[in-house]
C-alpha angles and dihedrals in degrees: 000000000000117000136206092260090061091054092045091050091047091050092048092051092048090050090052091052092047094047093048095061148358095295105130091123090050090052092051092047093047091050090051091048092048093049091050090049093049091048089056092052092070093224122183131204123252089248092055090049091051092051091051091048089054091049090050092049092052091047091052090050091052091047092051091050091048092049090052091049092049090050090050092050092047090051091051091048092049091047091051092048092054 
């Protein structure tokens, strides 16, 4: 996955190109293209990822409890049928 250093390096290189010539329009166009590209990547923030990880952990806990309860009920049913 891309990291912050990649974006910082890319930004620095773009700034070098812009500062070395009359390329203000190019900078604006590249920024627009990058923003459009990032929007298509469907990226999430770290906070959103943490929230989803917590939701998943709670869901797993509930599933484990339900599986145990089903096993208990099946055992009772099998014991009663015997």
